[in-house]
LUMPA-496375 format. One record per atom (N, C-alpha, C, O): residue in one letter; x, y, z. Coordinates in steps of 0.1 Angstrom, whole numbers, plus 5000, padded with zeros to 4 digits. Example, Ala and Ser with C-alpha at 12.3 -4.5 7.8 and 13.67 -1.06 7.14 Angstrom:
REM residues 2
A513249435078/A512349555078/A513249675078/A514249675085/S512849785071/S513749895071/S512950005079/S513450115080/
This chain:
REM residues 296
M508545575088/M508145615101/M506845695100/M506645785092/S505945655109/S504645725109/S504745855116/S505545885124/Q503745955111/Q503746085118/Q503246075132/Q502445995135/S503746165140/S503146175154/S501746245153/S501446305142/P500946225163/P499646285163/P499746435161/P498846495154/L500746495168/L500746645167/L501146685152/L500546785147/S502046615146/S502346645132/S501246625123/S500946715114/S500446525125/S499246495117/S498246605119/S497546645109/Q498046655131/Q497046755133/Q497546885127/Q496646955121/I498846925127/I499347045121/I499147035106/I498647125100/D499446915100/D499246905085/D497846915081/D497446975071/A496946855090/A495446865087/A494947005087/A494147055079/E495547085097/E495047225099/E495547315087/E494847405082/R496847285083/R497347355071/R496547325059/R496247415051/S496247205057/S495547165045/S494147225045/S493547255035/A493447235057/A492147285058/A492147435054/A491247485047/I493247515058/I493347655055/I493447675040/I492747755034/L494247595034/L494447605019/L493247565011/L492947625001/N492547465016/N491347425009/N490247535010/N489547555001/R490247605021/R489247715023/R489447825014/R488547885008/V490747865011/V491047985003/V491447954989/V491648044981/A491547824985/A492047794972/A491147854961/A491747904951/G489847864963/G488947914952/G489048064951/G488548114941/S489648134961/S489748274961/S491048334956/S491148454954/V492048244953/V493348294949/V493548254934/V493448134930/L493948354927/L494148334913/L495548374909/L496248444916/A495948334896/A497248384891/A496948494882/A495948494875/V497848594881/V497648714873/V498848714863/V500048694868/E498648744851/E499648744841/E499648864832/E498548904826/T500748934831/T500849044821/T502049004812/T502648904814/P502249084801/P503349054792/P504749044799/P505648984793/R504849104811/R506249104817/R506249044831/R507249054837/A505148994836/A505148944850/A504048844852/A503048844846/R504248754862/R503348664867/R503348674882/R504348664888/Q502148684888/Q502048694902/Q500648654906/Q499848604898/S500348664919/S499048614925/S498048734928/S498448844928/A496848694929/A495748794932/A494748714940/A494648594941/F493848794947/F492748734954/F491548814955/F491648934954/F490348754956/F489148824956/F488948884970/F489148824980/W488549014970/W488349084983/W486849094985/W486349034994/R486149174977/R484649184978/R484149244966/R484949314959/G482849234964/G482149304952/G482649254939/G482649334929/G483249134938/G483749084926/G485149144922/G485549124911/L485749214931/L487049284928/L488149204934/L488149154945/L489249204925/L490549144929/L491549244933/L491549354929/V492449204942/V493549284946/V494849204943/V494949084945/T495949284939/T497249224938/T498249334939/T497849454942/A499549304938/A500649404938/A500649484926/A500449434915/A500849614928/A500749714917/A501949724908/A501749744895/E503049714913/E504249754906/E504449684892/E504749754883/A504249554892/A504349484880/A503349504869/A503449474858/L502149574874/L501049604865/L501049744859/L500249774851/E502049824863/E502149954858/E502349954843/E503249894838/G501450034836/G501450044822/G501049924814/G501249914802/A500549814821/A500149694813/A499049724804/A497949774808/D499149684792/D498049694782/D496949594784/D495749614781/S497349474790/S496449364792/S496749294804/S497949274807/V495749244811/V495949164823/V495049034822/V493849044820/R495648924823/R494948794823/R494948734837/R495948734844/I493848664840/I493848584852/I493648444849/I493048404839/L494348354856/L494448214854/L493948144866/L494348164877/K493048044864/K492547964875/K492047824869/K491347824859/D492547714875/D492147584870/D492347564856/D491547494849/G493447614851/G493847594837/G493147684827/G493447674815/S492247764831/S491547854821/S492047994823/S492548034834/R491948074811/R492448214811/R491248304808/R490448274800/S491248424814/S490248524810/S490848664812/S491848674820/E490348764806/E490848894807/E490248964820/E489148934824/A491049044826/A490649134837/A490849274834/A491749314827/E490049364840/E490149504838/E490949564849/E490549544861/L491949634847/L492749704857/L492049834860/L492049934852/L491449844872/L490649964876/L491550064883/L491350184881/A492550024890/A493450114897/A494750054900/A494749934902/C495850124898/C497150084900/C497950184909/C498550274903/D497950174922/D498450274931/D499950234935/D500050154944/L500850294929/L502250254932/L502750304945/L503750254951/R502050404951/R502350444965/R502150344975/R502950334984/T501050264974/T500750164984/T501050024978/T501049924986/D501350014966/D501649894959/D500349804958/D500349684959/I499149874957/I497849794956/I497249824942/I497149934938/A496949714936/A496249724923/A494849654925/A494749554932/V493849714919/V492449654920/V492049624905/V492149704896/L491549504904/L491049454891/L489649404892/L489149374903/R488949404880/R487649334880/R487749234869/R488149254857/A487249104873/A487248994864/A485949004856/A484949064861/A485848944844/A484648934836/A483548864844/A482348894842/E483948764852/E482948704860/E483548664874/E484848654875/T482748654884/T483348624897/T483648474897/T482848384895/L484948444899/L485448314898/L485648244912/L486048124912/G485448314922/G485648254936/G485048344946/G484648454943/P484948284958/P484448364970/P485448474974/P486648454972/A484948574981/A485848674986/A486448624999/A485848555007/L487648675001/L488348655014/L487948765024/L487648875019/A488048735036/A487648835047/A488848875055/A489748795057/P488948995060/P490049035068/P490048955081/P489048905086/A491248935087/A491448865099/A490748945111/A490649065111/A490348865121/A489548925132/A490449005141/A489949095149/T491748975141/T492749045150/T493849105141/T494049055130/T494549205147/T495749265140/T496949175141/T496949095151/P497849185132/P499049095133/P499849125145/P499849235150/R500549025150/R501449045161/R502748965159/R502748865153/P503849025164/P505148955162/P505148815167/P504648785178/G505648725159/G505748585162/G504448505158/G504348375158/Q503448575153/Q502248505148/Q502548415136/Q503248455127/L501948295136/L502148205124/L501248255113/L500148285115/I501848245101/I501048285089/I501348195078/I502248105078/V500448205068/V500648125055/V500348225044/V499448305044/V501248225033/V501048305021/V500548205011/V501348115006/A499348225006/A498748134996/A498748194983/A497948284980/G499648154974/G499848204961/G499348104950/G498947994953/R499448144938/R499148054927/R500048084915/R500148194910/A500747984911/A501647984899/A500847904888/A500747784888/R500347984879/R499447924868/R498347854875/R497547914882/A498247724873/A497047644878/A497347594892/A496447544899/D498547604897/D498947534909/D498947624921/D499547734920/L498347584932/L498447664945/L499747634952/L500247524952/S500247744957/S501547734965/S501247784979/S500347864981/A502047734988/A501947775002/A503247795008/A504147715007/S503447915015/S504647945022/S504347975037/S503548065039/F504847895046/F504547915060/F505647995067/F506847975064/G505248085076/G506348165083/G505648235095/G504748175101/S506148345098/S505648425109/S505748575107/S506448615098/V505048655115/V505248795115/V506448825123/V506648795135/Q507448895116/Q508648935123/Q508549065130/Q509149085140/L507849165124/L507749295129/L506449355126/L505949345114/N505749425135/N504549505134/N504849635140/N504549655152/A505249735132/A505649865138/A504449965135/A503449925129/G504650085140/G503650185139/G503450235125/G503950175116/P502850355124/P502650405110/P503850415102/P504950435107/W503750385089/W504850365080/W504650445068/W503650435062/T505750515063/T505650585051/T506450505041/T507650485043/T505850465030/T506450385020/T507450465012/T507550595014/R508350405004/R509350474997/R508750564987/R509450654982/R507450544983/R506850634973/R505950734980/R505150804973/G505950734994/G505250845001/G503950815007/G503350895014/A503450695005/A502150655011/A502250635026/A503250575031/T501250675033/T501250645048/T500350525051/T499150535049/L500950425056/L500150305060/L500050295075/L500850345082/S499050225080/S498850215094/S499950145102/S500150165113/R500550045095/R501649965101/R502649915091/R502349905079/R503849895096/R504849835087/R504949685092/R505349655103/L504649595083/L504649455085/L505849395078/L505949395066/L506749335086/L507849255080/L507649115083/L507449075095/L507649025073/L507348885074/L508548805073/L509448815064/D508648705082/D509648605081/D509048485073/D508548385079/V509248495060/V508648395051/V509348395038/V509848505034/R509448285031/R510048285018/R508948265008/R508248165008/L508848364999/L507748364989/L508048254978/L509248244974/A507048184975/A507148094963/A507148164950/A506548274950/P507648114940/P507548184926/P506148224923/P505248144925/G505948344919/G504548384915/G503648424927/G502548454925/A504248434939/A503448454951/A503348604955/A502548634964/E504048694948/E503848834952/E502448874948/E501848834938/G501748954957/G500448984956/G499448894962/G498148914961/A499948784968/A499148684974/A498648724988/A499248814994/P497548664993/P497148695006/P498048635017/P498448525016/V498248715028/V498948665039/V497848635050/V497148725054/L497748505054/L496548455061/L497048415076/L498148375078/D496048435085/D496348375098/D495848235098/D495348185087/L495948155109/L495548015109/L494047995108/L493647875107/E493348095109/E491848085107/E491448115092/E490248105089/G492348155084/G492048185070/G491748325068/G491348365057/G491848415078/G491548555076/G492748625070/G493948595073/V492548735063/V493648805056/V494248915065/V493548995071/L495548895068/L496248995076/L496849105066/L496849225070/A497249065054/A497949155046/A498049095032/A497648985029/M498649175023/M499049125010/M500649115009/M501249215013/A501149015004/A502648995004/A503249064992/A502849044981/V504249144994/V505049204984/V506549194987/V506949174999/R507349204977/R508849204979/R509349334983/R508949434976/G510149344993/G510749474996/G512249474994/G512749384987/P512949574998/P514449584996/P515149475004/P514649425014/L516349444999/L517249345005/L516549205008/L516749145018/N515749164997/N515049034998/N514049025010/N513648915013/Q513649135015/Q512649135026/Q511249105020/Q511049135008/V510349045028/V508949035024/V508149115033/V508149105045/L507449205027/L506549295035/L505149265033/L504749205023/G504249315042/G502849295041/G502149425040/G502349515049/I501349445030/I500549565029/I499249535037/I498549445034/P499049615048/P497949575057/P496549565051/P496249635042/A495749485057/A494349465053/A493549595052/A492749605044/D493749685062/D492949805062/D493249895050/D492349955045/A494549885045/A494849965033/A494249905020/A493749975011/I494149765021/I493449695010/I491949735009/I491349764999/E491349735022/E489849765022/E489649915018/E488649935011/A490550005022/A490350145018/A490450155003/A489650234997/A491450094997/A491550094982/A490350044975/A489950104966/V489949924979/V488749864972/V487549954974/V486749974965/S487350004986/S486150094989/S486250224980/S485150264975/D487350274978/D487550394969/D487150364955/D486350434948/V487650244950/V487450204936/V485950174934/V485350214924/A485350104944/A483950074943/A483050194943/A481950194936/A483450294950/A482650414952/A482850514941/A481950584935/H484150534937/H484550644929/H485250604916/H485550694908/G485550484915/G486350434903/G487850454904/G488550434894/R488350504915/R489750534916/R490150534931/R489250534940/I491450534934/I491850534948/I492050684952/I492850754946/A491450724962/A491550864967/A492850904972/A493550824979/Q493351024969/Q494551084973/Q494351214979/Q493451294975/G495151244989/G495051384995/G495451494986/G496151474976/Y494851614989/Y495051734980/Y495251854989/Y494551874998/L496351924986/L496752044994/L496452174987/L495852264992/G496752184974/G496452304966/G497552404966/G497252524967/V498752354965/V499852454964/V500852414953/V500952294949/R501552514947/R502652484938/R503952534945/R503952654950/V504952454946/V506152494953/V507352474943/V507352394934/V508352544946/V509652534939/V510752524949/V510752584959/P511852444946/P512952434956/P513752554956/P513952624946/L514352584968/L515152694971/L516452644977/L516452604989/A517552644970/A518852594975/A519352684986/A519252804986/L519952624997/L520452695008/L521952675009/L522552575006/G522552785014/G524052785017/G524152725031/G523152705038/L525352695035/L525652645048/L525052715060/L524452665069/Q525252845059/Q524752925071/Q523252925071/Q522752925082/A522652935060/A521152925060/A520652795064/A519552785071/R521352685061/R520952555066/R520952545081/R520052495088/Q522052605087/Q522252605101/Q521152685108/Q520652655118/R520952805102/R519952895108/R518552845108/R517752865117/L518152775097/L516852715095/L516752575100/L515652515101/N517852515104/N517852375108/N517252285097/N516352205099/A517752315084/A517152245073/A518252175065/A519352175069/G517852105054/G518752045045/G519252135035/G519352255037/R519652075023/R520352155013/R519352245006/R519752344999/A518052225008/A517052305001/A515752305009/A515552215017/V514952405007/V513552415013/V512752445001/V513152464990/L511352445003/L510452474993/L509752604995/L509352635006/I509652684985/I509052814986/I507652804978/I507552754967/V506652854985/V505252844979/V505152944968/V505353064970/A504952894956/A504852984944/A503353014940/A503153114933/D502452934944/D501052954941/D500152884951/D500552774955/V499052934954/V498052874963/V496752874956/V496252984952/A496152764954/A494852754947/A493752804956/A493852794968/Q492752864950/Q491552914958/Q490252864951/Q490052884939/P489452794959/P489652754973/P490552624973/P490652544963/S491052594985/S491952474987/S492252465001/S492152565009/P492552345006/P492952325020/P494152415024/P494152465035/A495152435015/A496252525018/A495752675020/A496252735029/F494852715012/F494252855013/F493552865026/F493652965033/D492652765029/D491852775042/D492752775054/D492452835064/A493952705053/A494852695065/A495752825066/A496352845076/G495752915056/G496553035057/G497853035050/G498653125053/L498152935042/L499452935034/L499353045024/L498353075018/E500553115022/E500553225013/E501853215004/E502753145008/I501753274992/I502853284983/I504053344990/I503953444997/G505253284989/G506453324996/G506753255009/G507853265013/D505753185015/D506053105026/D507052995023/D507152945012/L507952965032/L508952855031/L508352735038/L508052745050/V508352615031/V508052495037/V509252425041/V510052385032/L509552405054/L510752345059/L510652195061/L511652125059/A509552145066/A509352005069/A507851965068/A506952055068/V507651835066/V506351785066/V506251665075/V507051575075/D505251675085/D505151575095/D506451545102/D506851435106/G507251655105/G508451645112/G509751605103/G510851605108/D509551575091/D510651535082/D511051645072/D510151695066/P512351675071/P512751785062/P512251745048/P512351625044/V511751845040/V511351815026/V512151905017/V512052035018/Q512751855007/Q513651934999/Q513251934984/Q513952004976/S512251864980/S511951854966/S510351854964/S509651804973/P509851914954/P508451914951/P507851774950/P506751754955/D508551684944/D508051544943/D507951484956/D506951404959/R508851504966/R508751444979/R507551504986/R506851434993/L507251634985/L506151694991/L504951624985/L503951584992/L504851624972/L503651564965/L503351424970/L502251374972/G504451344971/G504351204976/G503751204990/G502851114993/R504151294999/R503651295012/R502151325012/R501351275020/I501751425004/I500351465003/I499551354998/I498451325003/Q499851304986/Q499051194980/Q499151064987/Q498350974985/G500151044996/G500150925004/G499150925015/G498950815021/K498551035018/K497451045028/K496151045021/K496051075009/R495151025028/R493751025023/R493051155026/R493451225036/P492051195019/P491351315022/P490751305036/P490351205041/G490851425043/G490451425056/G491551405067/G491351435079/E492651355062/E493751335072/E494651465074/E494651545064/P495251475085/P496051605088/P497451595082/P498051485081/L497951705078/L499351725074/L499951835082/L499451945082/L501051805088/L501751905097/L502851965089/L503851895085/L502852095087/L503852165079/L504652255089/L504052325097/R505952255087/R506752355094/R507052465085/R507652435074/R506652585088/R506652695079/R507452815084/R507452845096/R508152875075/R508853015078/R508153115070/R508153105058/R507753225077/R507253345070/R507953465076/R507853485088/G508753535068/G509653635073/G510653575083/G511353485079/A510653625095/A511653575105/A510953475114/A511653425123/A509653455112/A508953365122/A508853225116/A508553205104/I508953135125/I508852985121/I507652925130/I507652945142/D506752865124/D505652805131/D505252675125/D505852635115/E504352605131/E503752475126/E502352495123/E501552565130/L501952435111/L500552455106/L499952315103/L500552235096/T498852295109/T498152165106/T497052185095/T496252275097/V497152115085/V496252125073/V495452005072/V496051895072/T494152015071/T493351895068/T493251885053/T492751975046/L493751775047/L493851755033/L492451735027/L491551685034/G492251775015/G491051765007/G491251654997/G492151584996/C490251664987/C490251564976/C490051644963/C489051724962/R490951634954/R490851704941/R489551664934/R489251544932/S488751764930/S487451734924/S487651704909/S486651674902/
């Protein structure tokens, strides 16, 4: 049975998208993982970070040939890794002209060794600012209704014009998430300018203080709060008026009970972004907005 004109048109459009991006998508291989990557700009590649943590070597594969790549940054907070190939093996992809919207049709173009893969689906959810499980703050939470092909983690999520909406990563409960294009651009810009991905800096050392039941109810807090043990001078914390002995009850409205959680929220933001602290000093409770800096 021959295809209908509409089916033929859809197939032709899908093939055209894949043909446009095929040269920009590569396979990435480490001793323990295989996934996809794509050229963004300036000869730099981006891919998912988690599988590259601690990798001694990273190889890129395209058209049956292998070459070494240099891992410039591996940011587990955002799950973005930036690499540099020994030579530019393809053209850079460009961000999509519009932001993702629920129901929008997408294609995830990955590469398993020499072969290009394609997974078609749609945007299931585009929510507001999102804090990842490692503490990074992203502009949006993208949940994708798509089934990733083997080796497609780290691949570009494309609209039907071939523009990049996000990078595909695996989330909890077999979900597929999209790391937004603006986060990718910010990471690549940081690496190109400074050789690393910028992280927010507050300039305090805190220790946890366990609370009894009555103290939790009085402070409207969890099992512990953080007590400021040291404030660097100069630092954003010092400039904002934090002092040794202050209690940090919450960050951006969320209770914070461990130093690691506070550090994650700080480093999950970029220099220049605000951090809202709920503080107790003596009997007074107030809120303090701190503009984060960058560790020199």
